[in-house]
C-alpha positions as CSV (number, residue, x, y, z in Angstrom):
1,M,84.8,78.6,121.3
2,T,87.7,76.1,120.8
3,Y,86.9,75.7,117.1
4,N,86.9,79.5,116.7
5,N,90.3,79.8,118.4
6,L,91.7,76.9,116.4
7,G,90.6,78.8,113.3
8,L,92.4,81.9,114.5
9,V,95.6,80.0,115.0
10,H,95.5,78.2,111.7
11,R,94.8,81.5,109.9
12,D,97.8,83.1,111.6
13,L,99.9,80.1,110.5
14,G,98.7,80.6,106.9
15,D,96.7,77.3,106.8
16,L,93.6,79.0,105.4
17,E,91.6,76.0,104.4
18,Q,91.9,74.5,107.8
19,A,91.0,77.8,109.4
20,K,87.9,78.0,107.3
21,E,86.9,74.5,108.3
22,Y,87.2,75.3,112.0
23,Y,85.3,78.6,111.6
24,D,82.5,76.8,109.8
25,R,82.2,74.2,112.6
26,A,82.0,77.1,115.1
27,R,79.3,78.8,113.0
28,V,77.1,75.7,112.8
29,I,77.2,75.2,116.6
30,Y,76.6,78.9,117.4
31,L,73.6,79.1,115.0
32,E,72.1,76.0,116.6
33,K,72.8,77.0,120.2
34,L,72.5,80.8,120.2
35,G,70.3,81.7,117.2
36,P,71.0,83.7,114.0
37,E,71.3,87.2,115.6
38,H,73.7,86.5,118.5
39,V,77.0,88.5,118.6
40,D,79.0,85.3,118.7
41,V,77.5,84.3,115.4
42,A,78.6,87.8,114.1
43,T,82.1,87.1,115.3
44,T,82.2,83.8,113.4
45,Y,80.9,85.5,110.2
46,N,83.6,88.1,110.7
47,N,86.3,85.4,111.0
48,L,84.9,83.6,107.9
49,G,85.0,86.9,106.0
50,L,88.6,87.4,106.9
51,V,89.7,84.0,105.8
52,H,87.8,84.4,102.5
53,I,89.6,87.7,102.0
54,D,92.9,85.8,102.4
55,L,91.7,83.3,99.9
56,R,90.7,86.1,97.5
57,D,87.1,84.9,97.5
58,L,85.9,88.4,97.8
59,E,82.2,88.1,97.1
60,Q,81.9,85.4,99.8
61,A,83.9,87.6,102.1
62,K,81.6,90.6,101.5
63,E,78.6,88.4,102.2
64,Y,80.0,87.3,105.6
65,H,81.0,90.8,106.6
66,D,77.6,92.2,105.6
67,R,75.9,89.6,107.8
68,A,78.3,90.5,110.7
69,L,77.6,94.2,110.3
70,A,73.8,93.7,110.4
71,I,74.0,91.8,113.6
72,R,76.4,94.1,115.3
73,L,74.6,97.3,114.4
74,K,71.4,95.8,115.8
75,K,72.9,94.3,118.9
76,L,75.7,96.7,119.8
77,G,74.8,100.0,118.3
78,P,76.4,102.2,115.6
79,E,79.5,103.3,117.6
80,H,80.7,100.0,119.0
81,V,84.3,99.0,118.3
82,D,83.1,95.7,116.8
83,V,81.0,97.7,114.3
84,A,84.2,99.7,113.4
85,S,86.0,96.4,112.9
86,T,83.4,95.3,110.4
87,Y,83.5,98.6,108.6
88,N,87.3,98.1,108.4
89,N,86.9,94.6,107.0
90,L,84.3,95.7,104.4
91,G,86.7,98.5,103.4
92,V,89.4,95.8,102.8
93,V,87.0,93.8,100.7
94,H,86.0,96.8,98.6
95,M,89.7,97.7,98.1
96,A,90.4,94.5,96.3
97,D,90.6,94.6,92.5
98,Q,87.9,92.1,91.9
99,L,85.4,94.5,93.4
100,G,87.5,97.7,93.1
101,D,85.1,100.2,94.7
102,L,87.7,102.5,96.2
103,E,85.3,105.3,97.1
104,Q,83.2,102.8,99.0
105,A,86.3,101.4,100.7
106,K,87.4,104.9,101.7
107,E,83.9,105.5,103.2
108,Y,84.0,102.3,105.3
109,H,87.6,103.1,106.5
110,D,86.6,106.6,107.4
111,R,83.7,105.3,109.5
112,A,86.0,102.8,111.2
113,L,88.5,105.6,111.9
114,A,85.9,107.9,113.5
115,I,84.7,105.2,115.8
116,R,88.1,104.0,116.8
117,L,89.5,107.5,117.5
118,K,86.5,108.2,119.7
119,K,86.4,104.9,121.5
120,L,90.0,103.8,121.6
121,G,92.1,107.0,121.4
122,P,94.7,108.2,118.8
123,E,97.5,105.7,119.7
124,H,95.6,102.4,119.6
125,V,96.8,99.7,117.3
126,D,93.3,99.5,115.7
127,V,93.6,103.2,114.8
128,A,97.0,102.3,113.2
129,S,95.4,99.5,111.3
130,T,92.8,102.0,109.8
131,Y,95.5,104.5,108.9
132,N,97.3,101.6,107.1
133,N,94.2,100.7,105.2
134,L,93.4,104.4,104.3
135,G,97.0,104.5,103.0
136,V,96.3,101.6,100.7
137,V,93.1,103.2,99.4
138,H,94.9,106.5,98.7
139,M,97.8,104.7,96.9
140,A,95.4,103.0,94.5
141,D,95.3,104.2,90.9
142,Q,91.9,105.8,90.9
143,L,92.7,108.0,93.8
144,G,96.5,108.1,93.4
145,D,97.3,110.5,96.3
146,L,100.7,109.0,97.1
147,E,101.8,111.7,99.5
148,Q,98.6,111.2,101.5
149,A,99.1,107.5,101.4
150,K,102.7,107.9,102.7
151,E,101.4,110.1,105.6
152,Y,98.9,107.4,106.6
153,F,101.5,104.6,106.5
154,D,103.9,106.7,108.6
155,R,101.2,107.4,111.2
156,A,100.5,103.6,111.3
157,R,104.2,102.9,111.6
158,V,104.7,105.2,114.5
159,I,101.9,103.7,116.5
160,Y,102.8,100.1,115.7
161,L,106.4,100.6,116.7
162,K,105.4,102.2,120.0
163,K,102.7,99.7,120.9
164,L,104.0,96.5,119.4
165,G,107.8,96.8,119.1
166,P,110.1,96.8,116.1
167,E,109.7,93.1,115.1
168,H,105.9,92.7,115.0
169,V,104.3,91.5,111.8
170,D,102.0,94.6,111.7
171,V,105.2,96.7,111.6
172,A,106.3,94.5,108.7
173,S,103.0,95.1,107.0
174,T,103.5,98.9,107.2
175,Y,107.1,98.6,106.0
176,N,105.8,96.6,103.1
177,N,103.3,99.4,102.2
178,L,105.8,102.1,102.6
179,G,108.0,100.2,100.2
180,L,105.1,100.1,97.7
181,V,104.4,103.8,97.9
182,H,108.1,104.7,97.7
183,M,108.3,102.6,94.6
184,D,105.4,104.4,93.1
185,L,107.1,107.7,93.9
186,G,110.2,106.5,92.1
187,D,112.4,106.3,95.2
188,L,113.6,102.7,94.5
189,E,116.5,102.5,97.1
190,Q,114.1,103.6,99.9
191,A,111.6,101.1,98.6
192,K,114.2,98.3,98.7
193,E,115.1,99.2,102.2
194,Y,111.5,99.0,103.5
195,H,110.8,95.8,101.7
196,G,114.0,94.3,103.1
197,R,112.9,95.3,106.6
198,A,109.5,93.7,106.0
199,L,111.1,90.5,104.8
200,A,113.4,90.2,107.7
201,I,110.6,90.5,110.2
202,R,108.3,88.1,108.3
203,L,111.0,85.4,108.0
204,K,111.7,85.6,111.7
205,K,108.1,85.7,112.9
206,L,106.2,83.7,110.2
207,G,108.7,81.3,108.8
208,P,110.1,80.9,105.3
209,E,107.0,79.4,103.7
210,H,104.3,81.9,104.8
211,F,102.5,83.7,102.0
212,D,103.4,87.1,103.5
213,V,107.0,86.1,103.0
214,A,106.1,85.4,99.4
215,M,104.6,88.8,99.1
216,S,107.8,90.4,100.3
217,Y,109.9,88.3,97.8
218,N,107.5,89.4,95.0
219,N,107.8,93.1,96.0
220,L,111.6,92.9,96.2
221,G,111.5,91.3,92.8
222,L,109.6,94.3,91.4
223,V,112.1,96.7,93.0
224,H,115.1,94.9,91.7
225,R,113.6,94.7,88.2
226,A,113.0,98.4,88.3
227,L,116.6,98.9,89.4
228,G,117.8,96.7,86.4
229,D,119.1,93.9,88.7
230,L,117.3,91.3,86.6
231,E,118.9,88.1,87.9
232,Q,118.1,89.1,91.5
233,A,114.6,90.0,90.5
234,K,114.1,86.6,88.9
235,E,115.4,84.9,92.0
236,Y,112.9,86.7,94.2
237,F,110.0,86.0,91.8
238,D,110.9,82.3,91.8
239,R,111.0,82.2,95.6
240,A,107.5,83.8,95.7
241,R,106.2,81.4,93.1
242,V,107.3,78.3,95.1
243,I,105.6,79.6,98.3
244,Y,102.4,80.7,96.5
245,L,102.1,77.3,94.8
246,K,102.5,75.5,98.1
247,N,100.1,77.7,100.1
248,L,97.5,78.7,97.5
249,G,97.6,76.0,94.8
250,P,98.4,76.2,91.1
251,E,95.3,78.2,90.0
252,H,95.4,81.1,92.4
253,V,95.5,84.7,91.1
254,D,98.6,85.4,93.1
255,V,100.4,82.6,91.3
256,A,99.2,84.1,88.0
257,S,100.7,87.5,89.1
258,T,104.0,85.8,89.8
259,Y,104.0,84.1,86.4
260,N,103.4,87.5,84.8
261,N,106.3,89.0,86.8
262,L,108.5,86.1,85.8
263,G,107.4,86.6,82.2
264,L,108.4,90.3,82.3
265,V,111.8,89.7,83.7
266,H,112.5,86.9,81.2
267,M,111.5,89.3,78.5
268,D,113.9,91.8,79.9
269,L,116.6,89.1,79.8
270,G,115.8,88.3,76.2
271,D,114.5,84.9,76.9
272,L,111.3,85.4,74.9
273,E,110.1,81.7,74.7
274,Q,110.3,81.4,78.5
275,A,108.5,84.7,78.8
276,K,105.7,83.6,76.5
277,E,105.3,80.4,78.5
278,Y,104.9,82.3,81.8
279,H,102.5,84.8,80.4
280,D,100.4,81.9,78.8
281,R,100.2,80.3,82.3
282,A,99.2,83.6,83.8
283,L,96.5,84.1,81.1
284,A,95.0,80.7,81.7
285,I,94.6,81.3,85.4
286,C,93.3,84.9,85.1
287,L,90.7,83.8,82.5
288,E,89.4,81.1,84.7
289,K,89.5,82.9,88.0
290,L,88.7,86.5,87.0
291,G,86.7,86.2,83.8
292,P,87.5,87.5,80.2
293,E,87.0,91.2,80.9
294,H,89.1,91.7,83.9
295,V,92.0,94.2,83.7
296,D,94.5,91.6,84.8
297,V,93.5,89.6,81.7
298,A,94.0,92.7,79.6
299,S,97.4,93.3,81.2
300,T,98.4,89.7,80.4
301,Y,97.2,90.1,76.8
302,N,99.3,93.2,76.6
303,N,102.3,91.4,77.9
304,L,101.8,88.6,75.3
305,G,101.5,91.2,72.6
306,I,104.9,92.6,73.5
307,V,106.4,89.1,73.5
308,H,105.0,88.2,70.1
309,R,106.0,91.5,68.7
310,N,109.6,90.9,69.8
311,L,109.4,87.4,68.4
312,G,108.3,88.9,65.1
313,N,104.8,87.4,65.3
314,L,103.2,90.7,64.3
315,E,99.7,89.4,63.5
316,Q,99.5,87.5,66.8
317,A,100.8,90.6,68.6
318,K,98.1,92.7,67.0
319,E,95.4,90.3,68.1
320,Y,96.6,90.4,71.7
321,Y,96.9,94.2,71.7
322,D,93.4,94.5,70.3
323,R,92.0,92.2,73.0
324,A,93.8,94.2,75.7
325,L,92.7,97.5,74.3
326,A,89.0,96.4,74.2
327,I,89.1,95.5,77.9
328,F,91.0,98.6,79.0
329,L,88.6,100.9,77.1
330,K,85.6,99.2,78.8
331,S,87.3,99.6,82.2
332,S,88.5,103.2,81.4
333,D,92.0,102.1,82.4
334,L,94.5,102.9,79.7
335,S,97.5,103.1,82.1
336,M,99.1,100.0,80.6
337,F,99.1,101.5,77.1
338,M,100.2,104.9,78.4
339,S,103.4,103.3,79.9
340,Q,104.4,101.6,76.7
């Protein structure tokens, strides 16, 4: 029990590797003392799944949550709130772009919502959590129902504010998501306001080096770049980069994403050599961590194509565009090319 609780604390603090180590110790003890189908073993699988989501090790996260679901369905029945929790977590796993099965994610979140509404009532924070996740699913490109996403985020926000108060980190998460959907809707000033609120809460509650703070800096960078405030955007992206490097290490996909964003803003500023360097760094990480046919690799090839075209390296630009196009055609995602 103590190892499990220490894991919870370290995950909340953003110390993910230490959290994983404590959860693993708890898992070994529970398996030995309680057997492979005990609900406490399922709880540890659930916690290991959550920390692997945070670490973006999604296949491993899915495996742990599948194990937790099998035990909970057998021992607790199909309408237990812990089953709903596992459906919710599997939905989060399937939302992530390395798996990217949004219809499956939506199905899991719908199952979680039905159980939670029935067992917990319409104003429970776990219902708000499911509304939040359904909003994320509906915001994704393949579904792209931004107004529905905004409605789900607003429902979550109302419940969180009522039940948790205005400075809770879950309120910050909902502000963050409302900022994202308003950016997609083109309402940049409203997006900036929501991301500013999220950042203020996260700095106060989580401290200046938490990766959720880095996420807010990154999102504010995106908004300021869209507003044309390039120096401010660069500053936010740099802050995000420093935190991600410290918390996640130099080869994490979130570090690559920040390199890509820094490359784009340096390209906007006309600093093409610096832009190329950042996109090259992003490409190296994406190729290693995501594989050669991932859409993030294609996006980075596309960005490098733009840089080389602007540098006058037309043959190199063509090569990068061809690589990007081949991946996008295979994935049926041509949005990057449509926006150019």
